[in-house]
All heavy atoms as TSV, in Angstrom:
chain	resi	resn	atom	element	x	y	z
A	1	LYS	N	N	160.184	115.404	-31.734
A	1	LYS	CA	C	159.571	114.458	-30.809
A	1	LYS	C	C	158.053	114.449	-30.969
A	1	LYS	O	O	157.430	113.413	-30.800
A	1	LYS	CB	C	159.931	114.827	-29.378
A	1	LYS	CG	C	161.374	114.602	-29.034
A	1	LYS	CD	C	161.672	115.001	-27.605
A	1	LYS	CE	C	163.121	114.827	-27.287
A	1	LYS	NZ	N	163.445	115.235	-25.927
A	2	ASP	N	N	157.476	115.625	-31.275
A	2	ASP	CA	C	156.020	115.726	-31.382
A	2	ASP	C	C	155.488	115.112	-32.682
A	2	ASP	O	O	154.295	114.859	-32.785
A	2	ASP	CB	C	155.580	117.180	-31.306
A	2	ASP	CG	C	155.854	117.794	-29.949
A	2	ASP	OD1	O	155.989	117.035	-28.967
A	2	ASP	OD2	O	155.951	119.027	-29.862
A	3	HIS	N	N	156.362	114.909	-33.666
A	3	HIS	CA	C	155.921	114.408	-34.977
A	3	HIS	C	C	156.803	113.238	-35.412
A	3	HIS	O	O	157.629	113.367	-36.311
A	3	HIS	CB	C	155.965	115.531	-36.013
A	3	HIS	CG	C	155.161	116.722	-35.615
A	3	HIS	ND1	N	153.790	116.738	-35.684
A	3	HIS	CD2	C	155.519	117.921	-35.101
A	3	HIS	CE1	C	153.347	117.899	-35.245
A	3	HIS	NE2	N	154.380	118.634	-34.882
A	4	PRO	N	N	156.613	112.085	-34.794
A	4	PRO	CA	C	157.509	110.952	-35.074
A	4	PRO	C	C	157.389	110.404	-36.488
A	4	PRO	O	O	158.254	109.688	-36.942
A	4	PRO	CB	C	157.073	109.912	-34.048
A	4	PRO	CG	C	155.661	110.265	-33.730
A	4	PRO	CD	C	155.587	111.769	-33.838
A	5	ASP	N	N	156.314	110.744	-37.212
A	5	ASP	CA	C	156.117	110.185	-38.543
A	5	ASP	C	C	156.675	111.057	-39.667
A	5	ASP	O	O	156.493	110.752	-40.838
A	5	ASP	CB	C	154.635	109.908	-38.773
A	5	ASP	CG	C	153.751	111.111	-38.514
A	5	ASP	OD1	O	154.231	112.093	-37.940
A	5	ASP	OD2	O	152.575	111.067	-38.899
A	6	VAL	N	N	157.376	112.141	-39.358
A	6	VAL	CA	C	157.994	112.976	-40.377
A	6	VAL	C	C	159.102	112.172	-41.044
A	6	VAL	O	O	159.964	111.621	-40.372
A	6	VAL	CB	C	158.567	114.276	-39.773
A	6	VAL	CG1	C	159.427	115.015	-40.767
A	6	VAL	CG2	C	157.456	115.166	-39.266
A	7	ASP	N	N	159.043	112.093	-42.390
A	7	ASP	CA	C	160.104	111.358	-43.083
A	7	ASP	C	C	160.770	112.170	-44.187
A	7	ASP	O	O	161.757	111.737	-44.769
A	7	ASP	CB	C	159.591	110.028	-43.632
A	7	ASP	CG	C	158.519	110.199	-44.682
A	7	ASP	OD1	O	158.140	111.339	-45.014
A	7	ASP	OD2	O	158.049	109.174	-45.197
A	8	THR	N	N	160.247	113.371	-44.463
A	8	THR	CA	C	160.823	114.223	-45.498
A	8	THR	C	C	160.743	115.678	-45.065
A	8	THR	O	O	159.709	116.120	-44.556
A	8	THR	CB	C	160.074	114.069	-46.841
A	8	THR	OG1	O	160.045	112.687	-47.206
A	8	THR	CG2	C	160.731	114.861	-47.942
A	9	ILE	N	N	161.830	116.403	-45.275
A	9	ILE	CA	C	161.860	117.836	-44.992
A	9	ILE	C	C	162.321	118.543	-46.263
A	9	ILE	O	O	163.336	118.163	-46.858
A	9	ILE	CB	C	162.818	118.173	-43.830
A	9	ILE	CG1	C	162.287	117.582	-42.528
A	9	ILE	CG2	C	163.013	119.685	-43.705
A	9	ILE	CD1	C	163.224	117.720	-41.351
A	10	LEU	N	N	161.572	119.552	-46.682
A	10	LEU	CA	C	161.948	120.408	-47.802
A	10	LEU	C	C	162.285	121.768	-47.220
A	10	LEU	O	O	161.456	122.366	-46.538
A	10	LEU	CB	C	160.799	120.528	-48.803
A	10	LEU	CG	C	160.243	119.218	-49.349
A	10	LEU	CD1	C	159.028	119.492	-50.237
A	10	LEU	CD2	C	161.308	118.458	-50.116
A	11	SER	N	N	163.476	122.256	-47.499
A	11	SER	CA	C	163.922	123.514	-46.909
A	11	SER	C	C	164.238	124.527	-48.005
A	11	SER	O	O	164.734	124.161	-49.077
A	11	SER	CB	C	165.176	123.279	-46.053
A	11	SER	OG	O	165.637	124.486	-45.500
A	12	ILE	N	N	163.971	125.805	-47.725
A	12	ILE	CA	C	164.260	126.854	-48.700
A	12	ILE	C	C	165.737	127.201	-48.757
A	12	ILE	O	O	166.172	127.895	-49.677
A	12	ILE	CB	C	163.427	128.127	-48.438
A	12	ILE	CG1	C	163.768	128.726	-47.076
A	12	ILE	CG2	C	161.944	127.838	-48.581
A	12	ILE	CD1	C	163.174	130.108	-46.856
A	13	ASN	N	N	166.511	126.729	-47.777
A	13	ASN	CA	C	167.960	126.945	-47.835
A	13	ASN	C	C	168.671	125.931	-46.934
A	13	ASN	O	O	168.070	125.341	-46.041
A	13	ASN	CB	C	168.350	128.375	-47.468
A	13	ASN	CG	C	167.892	128.793	-46.085
A	13	ASN	OD1	O	167.912	127.987	-45.150
A	13	ASN	ND2	N	167.500	130.023	-45.939
A	14	ASP	N	N	169.950	125.751	-47.212
A	14	ASP	CA	C	170.734	124.789	-46.429
A	14	ASP	C	C	170.846	125.208	-44.977
A	14	ASP	O	O	170.807	124.370	-44.072
A	14	ASP	CB	C	172.136	124.628	-47.018
A	14	ASP	CG	C	172.140	123.924	-48.361
A	14	ASP	OD1	O	171.186	123.175	-48.661
A	14	ASP	OD2	O	173.105	124.121	-49.123
A	15	ALA	N	N	170.992	126.505	-44.722
A	15	ALA	CA	C	171.168	126.985	-43.347
A	15	ALA	C	C	170.009	126.530	-42.454
A	15	ALA	O	O	170.227	126.047	-41.335
A	15	ALA	CB	C	171.291	128.497	-43.320
A	16	GLY	N	N	168.799	126.651	-42.936
A	16	GLY	CA	C	167.647	126.194	-42.167
A	16	GLY	C	C	167.634	124.681	-42.004
A	16	GLY	O	O	167.255	124.157	-40.955
A	17	ALA	N	N	168.080	123.986	-43.026
A	17	ALA	CA	C	168.109	122.531	-42.965
A	17	ALA	C	C	169.152	122.034	-41.968
A	17	ALA	O	O	168.959	120.997	-41.339
A	17	ALA	CB	C	168.382	121.950	-44.356
A	18	PHE	N	N	170.249	122.772	-41.799
A	18	PHE	CA	C	171.247	122.380	-40.806
A	18	PHE	C	C	170.626	122.395	-39.403
A	18	PHE	O	O	170.902	121.524	-38.577
A	18	PHE	CB	C	172.469	123.294	-40.839
A	18	PHE	CG	C	173.239	123.244	-42.138
A	18	PHE	CD1	C	173.862	124.381	-42.624
A	18	PHE	CD2	C	173.355	122.071	-42.860
A	18	PHE	CE1	C	174.577	124.346	-43.802
A	18	PHE	CE2	C	174.074	122.037	-44.055
A	18	PHE	CZ	C	174.681	123.185	-44.526
A	19	GLY	N	N	169.777	123.366	-39.133
A	19	GLY	CA	C	169.064	123.413	-37.860
A	19	GLY	C	C	168.140	122.219	-37.710
A	19	GLY	O	O	168.000	121.655	-36.612
A	20	ALA	N	N	167.514	121.809	-38.805
A	20	ALA	CA	C	166.645	120.629	-38.773
A	20	ALA	C	C	167.447	119.377	-38.442
A	20	ALA	O	O	166.984	118.528	-37.682
A	20	ALA	CB	C	165.922	120.462	-40.101
A	21	VAL	N	N	168.652	119.280	-38.975
A	21	VAL	CA	C	169.508	118.126	-38.677
A	21	VAL	C	C	169.794	118.066	-37.179
A	21	VAL	O	O	169.702	117.007	-36.562
A	21	VAL	CB	C	170.824	118.176	-39.487
A	21	VAL	CG1	C	171.812	117.131	-38.980
A	21	VAL	CG2	C	170.544	117.966	-40.962
A	22	ASN	N	N	170.107	119.209	-36.590
A	22	ASN	CA	C	170.370	119.238	-35.140
A	22	ASN	C	C	169.145	118.796	-34.353
A	22	ASN	O	O	169.254	118.035	-33.389
A	22	ASN	CB	C	170.795	120.646	-34.697
A	22	ASN	CG	C	172.155	121.020	-35.258
A	22	ASN	OD1	O	172.970	120.164	-35.576
A	22	ASN	ND2	N	172.383	122.305	-35.400
A	23	ALA	N	N	167.966	119.258	-34.767
A	23	ALA	CA	C	166.725	118.878	-34.077
A	23	ALA	C	C	166.442	117.381	-34.256
A	23	ALA	O	O	166.001	116.712	-33.319
A	23	ALA	CB	C	165.557	119.707	-34.600
A	24	LEU	N	N	166.697	116.862	-35.446
A	24	LEU	CA	C	166.475	115.435	-35.690
A	24	LEU	C	C	167.390	114.586	-34.823
A	24	LEU	O	O	166.964	113.582	-34.240
A	24	LEU	CB	C	166.698	115.116	-37.173
A	24	LEU	CG	C	165.661	115.694	-38.126
A	24	LEU	CD1	C	166.145	115.574	-39.570
A	24	LEU	CD2	C	164.315	115.025	-37.944
A	25	LYS	N	N	168.651	114.982	-34.751
A	25	LYS	CA	C	169.595	114.241	-33.907
A	25	LYS	C	C	169.169	114.289	-32.439
A	25	LYS	O	O	169.221	113.275	-31.741
A	25	LYS	CB	C	171.009	114.805	-34.061
A	25	LYS	CG	C	171.633	114.472	-35.404
A	25	LYS	CD	C	173.020	115.095	-35.511
A	25	LYS	CE	C	173.678	114.779	-36.828
A	25	LYS	NZ	N	175.023	115.408	-36.946
A	26	ALA	N	N	168.728	115.455	-31.979
A	26	ALA	CA	C	168.289	115.595	-30.586
A	26	ALA	C	C	167.056	114.741	-30.306
A	26	ALA	O	O	166.855	114.274	-29.179
A	26	ALA	CB	C	167.989	117.060	-30.279
A	27	ALA	N	N	166.236	114.518	-31.340
A	27	ALA	CA	C	165.040	113.691	-31.183
A	27	ALA	C	C	165.337	112.208	-31.343
A	27	ALA	O	O	164.434	111.372	-31.274
A	27	ALA	CB	C	163.980	114.116	-32.208
A	28	GLY	N	N	166.613	111.878	-31.583
A	28	GLY	CA	C	166.990	110.484	-31.698
A	28	GLY	C	C	166.771	109.871	-33.075
A	28	GLY	O	O	166.817	108.649	-33.235
A	29	LYS	N	N	166.531	110.710	-34.074
A	29	LYS	CA	C	166.333	110.205	-35.434
A	29	LYS	C	C	167.674	109.784	-36.032
A	29	LYS	O	O	168.709	110.376	-35.755
A	29	LYS	CB	C	165.709	111.281	-36.322
A	29	LYS	CG	C	164.336	111.714	-35.891
A	29	LYS	CD	C	163.316	110.654	-36.205
A	29	LYS	CE	C	161.917	111.170	-35.882
A	29	LYS	NZ	N	160.899	110.203	-36.231
A	30	LYS	N	N	167.616	108.773	-36.884
A	30	LYS	CA	C	168.793	108.307	-37.598
A	30	LYS	C	C	168.762	108.864	-39.020
A	30	LYS	O	O	167.674	109.158	-39.536
A	30	LYS	CB	C	168.812	106.786	-37.611
A	30	LYS	CG	C	168.943	106.187	-36.227
A	30	LYS	CD	C	168.971	104.689	-36.295
A	30	LYS	CE	C	169.122	104.139	-34.889
A	30	LYS	NZ	N	168.037	103.321	-34.464
A	31	PRO	N	N	169.920	108.990	-39.659
A	31	PRO	CA	C	169.961	109.561	-41.009
A	31	PRO	C	C	169.039	108.883	-42.014
A	31	PRO	O	O	168.540	109.540	-42.918
A	31	PRO	CB	C	171.436	109.413	-41.413
A	31	PRO	CG	C	172.167	109.482	-40.121
A	31	PRO	CD	C	171.277	108.753	-39.140
A	32	ASP	N	N	168.785	107.595	-41.867
A	32	ASP	CA	C	167.887	106.912	-42.800
A	32	ASP	C	C	166.409	107.131	-42.474
A	32	ASP	O	O	165.543	106.766	-43.268
A	32	ASP	CB	C	168.177	105.410	-42.814
A	32	ASP	CG	C	169.473	105.085	-43.529
A	32	ASP	OD1	O	169.922	105.900	-44.358
A	32	ASP	OD2	O	170.056	104.021	-43.244
A	33	ASP	N	N	166.110	107.745	-41.337
A	33	ASP	CA	C	164.725	107.973	-40.930
A	33	ASP	C	C	164.074	109.145	-41.664
A	33	ASP	O	O	162.856	109.166	-41.855
A	33	ASP	CB	C	164.627	108.257	-39.426
A	33	ASP	CG	C	164.994	107.070	-38.565
A	33	ASP	OD1	O	164.964	105.929	-39.070
A	33	ASP	OD2	O	165.317	107.286	-37.379
A	34	VAL	N	N	164.875	110.143	-42.025
A	34	VAL	CA	C	164.334	111.385	-42.604
A	34	VAL	C	C	165.202	111.812	-43.782
A	34	VAL	O	O	166.433	111.794	-43.701
A	34	VAL	CB	C	164.311	112.518	-41.549
A	34	VAL	CG1	C	163.740	113.799	-42.145
A	34	VAL	CG2	C	163.503	112.106	-40.330
A	35	MET	N	N	164.558	112.222	-44.871
A	35	MET	CA	C	165.256	112.745	-46.047
A	35	MET	C	C	165.097	114.264	-46.066
A	35	MET	O	O	163.984	114.768	-45.905
A	35	MET	CB	C	164.650	112.184	-47.329
A	35	MET	CG	C	164.731	110.693	-47.454
A	35	MET	SD	S	163.949	110.089	-48.977
A	35	MET	CE	C	162.231	110.476	-48.656
A	36	ILE	N	N	166.197	114.964	-46.285
A	36	ILE	CA	C	166.150	116.424	-46.407
A	36	ILE	C	C	166.570	116.818	-47.814
A	36	ILE	O	O	167.590	116.366	-48.327
A	36	ILE	CB	C	167.075	117.104	-45.376
A	36	ILE	CG1	C	166.611	116.825	-43.955
A	36	ILE	CG2	C	167.143	118.607	-45.643
A	36	ILE	CD1	C	167.507	117.390	-42.879
A	37	PHE	N	N	165.756	117.680	-48.424
A	37	PHE	CA	C	166.069	118.285	-49.709
A	37	PHE	C	C	166.069	119.786	-49.498
A	37	PHE	O	O	165.176	120.327	-48.844
A	37	PHE	CB	C	165.014	117.892	-50.753
A	37	PHE	CG	C	164.979	116.406	-51.009
A	37	PHE	CD1	C	164.138	115.593	-50.277
A	37	PHE	CD2	C	165.797	115.840	-51.970
A	37	PHE	CE1	C	164.092	114.229	-50.494
A	37	PHE	CE2	C	165.761	114.469	-52.195
A	37	PHE	CZ	C	164.913	113.661	-51.458
A	38	SER	N	N	167.061	120.463	-50.058
A	38	SER	CA	C	167.227	121.880	-49.762
A	38	SER	C	C	167.680	122.649	-50.994
A	38	SER	O	O	167.721	122.119	-52.108
A	38	SER	CB	C	168.246	122.023	-48.619
A	38	SER	OG	O	168.334	123.351	-48.197
A	39	VAL	N	N	168.058	123.912	-50.762
A	39	VAL	CA	C	168.518	124.815	-51.813
A	39	VAL	C	C	169.810	125.479	-51.366
A	39	VAL	O	O	169.949	125.822	-50.193
A	39	VAL	CB	C	167.452	125.901	-52.105
A	39	VAL	CG1	C	167.953	126.924	-53.112
A	39	VAL	CG2	C	166.156	125.275	-52.578
A	40	ASP	N	N	170.737	125.662	-52.247
A	40	ASP	CA	C	171.999	126.396	-52.117
A	40	ASP	C	C	173.217	125.526	-52.368
A	40	ASP	O	O	174.251	126.028	-52.781
A	40	ASP	CB	C	172.185	127.104	-50.768
A	40	ASP	CG	C	171.272	128.292	-50.607
A	40	ASP	OD1	O	170.832	128.860	-51.624
A	40	ASP	OD2	O	170.978	128.653	-49.447
A	41	ALA	N	N	173.161	124.229	-52.067
A	41	ALA	CA	C	174.278	123.312	-52.288
A	41	ALA	C	C	175.570	123.808	-51.650
A	41	ALA	O	O	176.631	123.794	-52.253
A	41	ALA	CB	C	174.478	123.018	-53.778
A	42	GLU	N	N	175.444	124.262	-50.393
A	42	GLU	CA	C	176.633	124.697	-49.659
A	42	GLU	C	C	177.577	123.513	-49.473
A	42	GLU	O	O	177.173	122.358	-49.541
A	42	GLU	CB	C	176.241	125.256	-48.293
A	42	GLU	CG	C	175.464	126.543	-48.365
A	42	GLU	CD	C	175.134	127.100	-46.983
A	42	GLU	OE1	O	175.831	126.752	-46.015
A	42	GLU	OE2	O	174.177	127.886	-46.905
A	43	GLN	N	N	178.834	123.805	-49.231
A	43	GLN	CA	C	179.842	122.750	-49.085
A	43	GLN	C	C	179.452	121.722	-48.035
A	43	GLN	O	O	179.584	120.523	-48.253
A	43	GLN	CB	C	181.190	123.367	-48.746
A	43	GLN	CG	C	182.310	122.347	-48.650
A	43	GLN	CD	C	183.662	123.002	-48.438
A	43	GLN	OE1	O	183.811	124.208	-48.497
A	43	GLN	NE2	N	184.657	122.175	-48.172
A	44	GLU	N	N	178.962	122.166	-46.878
A	44	GLU	CA	C	178.573	121.231	-45.819
A	44	GLU	C	C	177.382	120.371	-46.262
A	44	GLU	O	O	177.329	119.178	-45.962
A	44	GLU	CB	C	178.239	121.978	-44.518
A	44	GLU	CG	C	177.782	121.084	-43.387
A	44	GLU	CD	C	178.834	120.086	-42.889
A	44	GLU	OE1	O	179.974	120.090	-43.375
A	44	GLU	OE2	O	178.475	119.266	-42.013
A	45	ALA	N	N	176.462	120.943	-46.982
A	45	ALA	CA	C	175.319	120.170	-47.480
A	45	ALA	C	C	175.799	119.105	-48.462
A	45	ALA	O	O	175.358	117.947	-48.394
A	45	ALA	CB	C	174.303	121.080	-48.147
A	46	ARG	N	N	176.715	119.463	-49.347
A	46	ARG	CA	C	177.260	118.483	-50.296
A	46	ARG	C	C	178.001	117.362	-49.553
A	46	ARG	O	O	177.891	116.194	-49.922
A	46	ARG	CB	C	178.178	119.179	-51.296
A	46	ARG	CG	C	177.411	120.104	-52.247
A	46	ARG	CD	C	178.274	120.576	-53.400
A	46	ARG	NE	N	179.535	121.164	-52.999
A	46	ARG	CZ	C	179.771	122.460	-52.857
A	46	ARG	NH1	N	178.799	123.319	-53.084
A	46	ARG	NH2	N	180.957	122.897	-52.515
A	47	ARG	N	N	178.733	117.719	-48.502
A	47	ARG	CA	C	179.418	116.699	-47.714
A	47	ARG	C	C	178.406	115.740	-47.072
A	47	ARG	O	O	178.581	114.519	-47.103
A	47	ARG	CB	C	180.273	117.347	-46.619
A	47	ARG	CG	C	181.103	116.316	-45.832
A	47	ARG	CD	C	181.635	116.864	-44.543
A	47	ARG	NE	N	180.583	117.150	-43.561
A	47	ARG	CZ	C	179.911	116.227	-42.855
A	47	ARG	NH1	N	180.156	114.945	-43.031
A	47	ARG	NH2	N	178.986	116.589	-41.993
A	48	MET	N	N	177.330	116.321	-46.525
A	48	MET	CA	C	176.318	115.506	-45.866
A	48	MET	C	C	175.576	114.619	-46.867
A	48	MET	O	O	175.206	113.491	-46.543
A	48	MET	CB	C	175.349	116.398	-45.091
A	48	MET	CG	C	176.024	117.092	-43.920
A	48	MET	SD	S	174.936	118.243	-43.070
A	48	MET	CE	C	174.095	117.099	-41.978
A	49	ILE	N	N	175.375	115.106	-48.078
A	49	ILE	CA	C	174.748	114.284	-49.122
A	49	ILE	C	C	175.660	113.084	-49.415
A	49	ILE	O	O	175.192	111.949	-49.472
A	49	ILE	CB	C	174.502	115.115	-50.402
A	49	ILE	CG1	C	173.411	116.158	-50.158
A	49	ILE	CG2	C	174.131	114.204	-51.578
A	49	ILE	CD1	C	173.328	117.232	-51.220
A	50	GLY	N	N	176.949	113.347	-49.582
A	50	GLY	CA	C	177.904	112.277	-49.873
A	50	GLY	C	C	178.019	111.262	-48.750
A	50	GLY	O	O	178.301	110.089	-48.988
A	51	SER	N	N	177.786	111.704	-47.514
A	51	SER	CA	C	177.875	110.823	-46.351
A	51	SER	C	C	176.525	110.233	-45.947
A	51	SER	O	O	176.436	109.538	-44.946
A	51	SER	CB	C	178.453	111.595	-45.160
A	51	SER	OG	O	179.743	112.041	-45.444
A	52	ASN	N	N	175.471	110.585	-46.704
A	52	ASN	CA	C	174.114	110.121	-46.407
A	52	ASN	C	C	173.682	110.516	-44.989
A	52	ASN	O	O	173.121	109.717	-44.258
A	52	ASN	CB	C	174.007	108.609	-46.612
A	52	ASN	CG	C	172.576	108.135	-46.712
A	52	ASN	OD1	O	171.705	108.871	-47.188
A	52	ASN	ND2	N	172.312	106.929	-46.274
A	53	GLU	N	N	173.967	111.762	-44.622
A	53	GLU	CA	C	173.603	112.290	-43.306
A	53	GLU	C	C	172.355	113.164	-43.428
A	53	GLU	O	O	172.455	114.389	-43.426
A	53	GLU	CB	C	174.764	113.107	-42.737
A	53	GLU	CG	C	176.000	112.320	-42.431
A	53	GLU	CD	C	177.120	113.194	-41.893
A	53	GLU	OE1	O	176.858	114.065	-41.031
A	53	GLU	OE2	O	178.246	113.021	-42.359
A	54	PHE	N	N	171.204	112.544	-43.551
A	54	PHE	CA	C	169.904	113.202	-43.675
A	54	PHE	C	C	169.712	113.855	-45.038
A	54	PHE	O	O	168.701	113.669	-45.681
A	54	PHE	CB	C	169.656	114.227	-42.562
A	54	PHE	CG	C	169.564	113.620	-41.195
A	54	PHE	CD1	C	170.625	113.690	-40.313
A	54	PHE	CD2	C	168.416	112.957	-40.785
A	54	PHE	CE1	C	170.553	113.130	-39.045
A	54	PHE	CE2	C	168.331	112.387	-39.520
A	54	PHE	CZ	C	169.400	112.472	-38.641
A	55	PHE	N	N	170.675	114.647	-45.501
A	55	PHE	CA	C	170.543	115.340	-46.794
A	55	PHE	C	C	170.551	114.331	-47.926
A	55	PHE	O	O	171.412	113.451	-47.984
A	55	PHE	CB	C	171.711	116.309	-47.006
A	55	PHE	CG	C	171.498	117.674	-46.440
A	55	PHE	CD1	C	171.634	117.908	-45.077
A	55	PHE	CD2	C	171.177	118.749	-47.256
A	55	PHE	CE1	C	171.456	119.163	-44.548
A	55	PHE	CE2	C	170.998	120.011	-46.742
A	55	PHE	CZ	C	171.128	120.225	-45.376
A	56	ARG	N	N	169.604	114.492	-48.841
A	56	ARG	CA	C	169.569	113.665	-50.046
A	56	ARG	C	C	169.837	114.514	-51.278
A	56	ARG	O	O	170.240	114.007	-52.302
A	56	ARG	CB	C	168.216	112.964	-50.205
A	56	ARG	CG	C	167.881	112.004	-49.088
A	56	ARG	CD	C	168.912	110.879	-48.976
A	56	ARG	NE	N	168.545	109.941	-47.944
A	56	ARG	CZ	C	168.911	110.022	-46.672
A	56	ARG	NH1	N	169.656	111.028	-46.266
A	56	ARG	NH2	N	168.546	109.123	-45.797
A	57	GLY	N	N	169.599	115.810	-51.181
A	57	GLY	CA	C	169.856	116.686	-52.308
A	57	GLY	C	C	169.755	118.139	-51.898
A	57	GLY	O	O	169.081	118.480	-50.926
A	58	SER	N	N	170.481	118.975	-52.632
A	58	SER	CA	C	170.410	120.419	-52.437
A	58	SER	C	C	170.594	121.077	-53.794
A	58	SER	O	O	171.614	120.860	-54.459
A	58	SER	CB	C	171.483	120.901	-51.455
A	58	SER	OG	O	171.340	122.280	-51.208
A	59	PHE	N	N	169.599	121.820	-54.209
A	59	PHE	CA	C	169.588	122.450	-55.518
A	59	PHE	C	C	170.606	123.583	-55.547
A	59	PHE	O	O	170.568	124.486	-54.722
A	59	PHE	CB	C	168.174	122.983	-55.809
A	59	PHE	CG	C	168.024	123.566	-57.166
A	59	PHE	CD1	C	168.013	122.751	-58.285
A	59	PHE	CD2	C	167.873	124.927	-57.330
A	59	PHE	CE1	C	167.868	123.291	-59.551
A	59	PHE	CE2	C	167.723	125.476	-58.586
A	59	PHE	CZ	C	167.722	124.661	-59.702
A	60	ASP	N	N	171.540	123.513	-56.493
A	60	ASP	CA	C	172.588	124.527	-56.618
A	60	ASP	C	C	172.045	125.701	-57.425
A	60	ASP	O	O	171.661	125.553	-58.580
A	60	ASP	CB	C	173.798	123.929	-57.331
A	60	ASP	CG	C	175.025	124.790	-57.250
A	60	ASP	OD1	O	174.957	125.900	-56.685
A	60	ASP	OD2	O	176.065	124.371	-57.777
A	61	THR	N	N	171.977	126.860	-56.801
A	61	THR	CA	C	171.445	128.050	-57.462
A	61	THR	C	C	172.535	129.079	-57.695
A	61	THR	O	O	173.524	129.129	-56.974
A	61	THR	CB	C	170.346	128.718	-56.610
A	61	THR	OG1	O	170.912	129.117	-55.370
A	61	THR	CG2	C	169.179	127.784	-56.371
A	62	ASP	N	N	172.328	129.914	-58.650
A	62	ASP	CA	C	173.179	131.059	-58.898
A	62	ASP	C	C	172.618	132.207	-58.048
A	62	ASP	O	O	171.530	132.689	-58.337
A	62	ASP	CB	C	173.154	131.411	-60.380
A	62	ASP	CG	C	173.948	132.664	-60.710
A	62	ASP	OD1	O	174.351	133.417	-59.801
A	62	ASP	OD2	O	174.171	132.888	-61.917
A	63	PRO	N	N	173.312	132.643	-57.003
A	63	PRO	CA	C	172.768	133.654	-56.088
A	63	PRO	C	C	172.317	134.930	-56.790
A	63	PRO	O	O	171.311	135.517	-56.424
A	63	PRO	CB	C	173.906	133.950	-55.121
A	63	PRO	CG	C	174.824	132.795	-55.209
A	63	PRO	CD	C	174.655	132.223	-56.577
A	64	GLN	N	N	173.016	135.359	-57.813
A	64	GLN	CA	C	172.624	136.587	-58.518
A	64	GLN	C	C	171.318	136.390	-59.275
A	64	GLN	O	O	170.449	137.242	-59.262
A	64	GLN	CB	C	173.735	137.036	-59.461
A	64	GLN	CG	C	174.957	137.543	-58.716
A	64	GLN	CD	C	176.054	137.984	-59.674
A	64	GLN	OE1	O	176.034	137.676	-60.851
A	64	GLN	NE2	N	177.019	138.699	-59.127
A	65	ARG	N	N	171.178	135.253	-59.928
A	65	ARG	CA	C	169.959	134.992	-60.701
A	65	ARG	C	C	168.781	134.691	-59.770
A	65	ARG	O	O	167.650	135.078	-60.050
A	65	ARG	CB	C	170.184	133.852	-61.679
A	65	ARG	CG	C	171.172	134.256	-62.777
A	65	ARG	CD	C	171.402	133.149	-63.765
A	65	ARG	NE	N	170.159	132.923	-64.489
A	65	ARG	CZ	C	169.885	131.810	-65.125
A	65	ARG	NH1	N	170.726	130.812	-65.111
A	65	ARG	NH2	N	168.749	131.670	-65.777
A	66	ALA	N	N	169.038	133.958	-58.688
A	66	ALA	CA	C	167.953	133.591	-57.776
A	66	ALA	C	C	167.446	134.799	-57.008
A	66	ALA	O	O	166.286	134.879	-56.644
A	66	ALA	CB	C	168.433	132.518	-56.801
A	67	GLY	N	N	168.325	135.760	-56.712
A	67	GLY	CA	C	167.948	136.951	-55.958
A	67	GLY	C	C	167.057	137.835	-56.759
A	67	GLY	O	O	166.139	138.470	-56.335
C-alpha cells in the first residue's frame, strides 16, 4: 500500500516471493500489475508462472551446487 508504483519484485527464493504474492493480493494488486522473478523453481512457482499469477520466472538451481 505504501509503494503503489512497484511493478517488479526480484526474490532470492520462491518462499519469500510467495509472501510477496500474499502482500500484493492484500494490497489489491492484480497479477498483471507486478512481475515477480525468483530462484528455486518450486512446483507452486512453476504453476503460478503457467497461470500468470504474478510470477514471470523462477531460476531452477541445483541445491547442491548452489549451496
